[in-house]
N, C-alpha and C positions, 0 to 999 in steps of 0.2 A: 538533421535538426530534430529537436523534440521538446519544444517549449509549449507548455500547457497553461492556459489562463482561465480563471473563473472571473467573470465580469458581472458585477451586480447580480449575482445569482440568488434568487429567492425561491422558496418552496413552501406551499401551503397544502395541508391535507384537510379534507372534510371528514369528520368523525361523528358517529351517532352516539350520543351519551345521554342515558336516561330518556330515550325517545326523542331527543332534540339533536339536530345537526349543528355541530360547532366547527369552526375553522381553527385549525392548529397551525401555528407558524413554526416550521422546522428550520428554515434559513431566511435571513433578511439581508439582502444586498451584500452578499459575501464576495469579496474581490481579493485575489492575490495571483501571482504568477510564479510558476516553477520554471526556471531557466533550463536550457538545454544542458543535460548532464548533471543537473543539480539533484540533491536528495532533500526533500522537504517532508517534515512530519506534521500531521494534524493531531492536536491533543486538546482535550477538554473533558468535562464531566459527562457522564452518561446522559444521552438525550439532548446534547448540545448541537447535533447536526453533522457530526464528523462523517459518519458512514453515509448519510444522505448526500453530502457533498461529493464523496468519492463515487457513489453510484451514479450521480448525475454526470460526473466527469467521464465515467465509463460509457454512459448512454443507456444504462439500465433503468433510469428514471428520467422523467422530463421536468425541467425547471418550470416554475410558475412564471418567473421573470428572469431577465438577464441571459447570458450566453456562456458557453464554454468553447474555447478555441484551441486547436493544436496547430502550432506554427501559423497562427493568424487566421486559420480557416475554421469557421463554426462547425461543430460536430452535429451530426444528425443520426442519433442512435449509436449502437455499437459499431466498432470498426477495427480493422487489423492494425491501425496505428496506435492502439491501446491494448495492453494485456492486463489481466487482473488476477490477483491471488487472494483467495478468501481466507477467513479465519480457520475454517476447516477445508481440507484439500478438495473436497467435492469430486473425488475421482470416480470413474465409472467402475463399479465393483467387479464386473465380469471381464474386464480387460486388464492385462498386465501393465507394468510401468511403461514399457516401450510403446504398447498400443495406446495407452492413455495420452502420451505425448504426440504420437502419430495422428491421433484422431483430430486434433485441432489443425494440424497441417493438411490433412485430407480435406477438411472443410475449406481450406484456403486454395485447394486445387493441386496440391503437391502429390506426386506419385512416384513409384519405382524406387530406384536406388537412392535418389535424392531424399525421398521421404524417410527411409531408414537411416541414412547417414546424418541427416539433420537432427532427428530425434536422438540418436546416439550421441551426437556432439553435445547436446544440452543436458542429457542425463550424465554424461561424463563431467560436464562443467559443475554439476551439483554433487558429484562424487558417487553416483549410483550405477556406474558402468557394469558392476558385478551383480546388480539386482534387477536387471531389466525384465526378467521373466516372471518376477513375483507379482502376484495380484495384491490389491490394496490390503486385504486382511492379513497378508504375510509381511507387511511392512509396519514398522513402528510409526508413531505419530509424526516424528521428525522426518522420517524418510518419506512419508506421504506428502508432507509439505514441500520437500525437495522436488518431488515429482510435479507438484502444482506449480512451483517456480519454474522448473524446466519447461513445462507445458506453456506457461505464459511467455517465457523468453523465446521459445522456438519459433513463434510466428514473427519474430523480429519486430516488435512494436517500437514506436518512438518513445512511448511513455509506459512505465510499469506502475500500475496502481495496486496497492496492497492494503487490505482491510484487517488490521490486527493479525498479521500472518503468523505470529508466534504466541498469541495470547492463550491458546489452549494447551500449550506445551509445558512440561516441567522446567524448572529453572536452569538445570544443566543443559538440556537440549536447546532451550531458548538461547542461551549464551553461545552455544556452538553455531546455531543458525544465524545469529547476529554477526558473528565473525565471518561466516560463509557469505552472507549478503554483502558485507564490506568488500570481500575479495571479488565477488561477482561484479559489483559496481566498478571496482578498480580495473577489471578486465574489459567490461562491456561499455562503460561510460553512459549507461542508460539513465534517462531522466526517471526519477522515482518519487512518487507521492504516496506516503503510507500513513495509515491511521494507527494510533497507539494510545493506551491509557498509562503507559509506563514512562515516567520522567527520565529514568536512566537510559532507556532504549532510545528515546527521542534525541537526547544529547549525544549518545554514542554514535548514532547512525546518520543524523541529519546535518545539513549545512545551515538550514534555518528551520525554526519551529513556529508553526502557525497556531496560536492559542485561541480557542473558541469558547464563547459563553453565550448560552441562550440563542443559538442560531446566528450569532454575529461574530465578526472578527474582533477579538480583544486586543491582541498584540502580535507582532511578528518579531521573534527573537533570533538574532544571528548566533551561530555556534562557532566560536573562534578556535576550533581545533583543527590543526593541519591534517591533510591526507598525505600518504596512506595512514590509516588508523589500524596498525597491525599489532598493537600491544594494549589491549583493552584494560588490563590490570593497571598499567602505568597511567593510562588516560583517566581511569576512575579516581586515581589518587592525586590528580593534578588540580591546581588552584583554578584553572580555567573551567574544568568540568564542574567543580563545586559551585563556582560563582554563577555559571550559566544555569545549572540545575536550580539553584535558589531563585534566580531571576524568573524562570518559568513558573516555579512554585508560587512566587508572589503574584505573577500575572494571573494564574489560575484562581487564586484565592481573592484577588481584588474584585472579581465579578461574582463570587459565590455568595449564596444567601447565608445570613448569620443564623445560627441555631440558638434558640432560647430555652 
């Protein structure tokens, strides 16, 4: 199982502005559930709380109020039931691809042949079986992200959290990794919650899209596209894709400030 729920999650920060301490509301009673095996996208304007929500779900930040549960159990900090992929791969520069994936497994207590075989399994899953000896500076941005995905999946988490994982990549590489993520999900059936600014990406990858505004839930939009999604060009040209994309666009603009 891999169901993750955010239940009335709130987050406030204290900031010093012009010598005065002010409270900034990042999240306000945010609630939604990602079902086992489901892919859900978090989308909204910059500063709406998407990444904060994801970091709280991972245990990297603590909520001011509410709770996050995995399979009904409240989380307490980071745990191996959740893996995370950041916008930038954040690889250890002095280790090659294989050792970067093995590092997380060693922290989990894995040793010996099992350590090597498990790391190789997930590097093969992301198509890097021939690049395992390369260090990060010898890998392209897309290849580095593949290592990051392999590292997150190798610990066998129930839930995979992704913070704009393809946001720093060029358009062609981004599309290639979107296709790869769809294939990985089809093979592993992992529960995935990911943050994106890209409307097309949200519709192409997700089963549902959580639209956020000003730290609050604006709307949850179902994506009526069947899986497997192995022909992205055909999907992009479909009426269902266009209608869903427009629905999300409307939801985003419904809560946006008007410019004068």
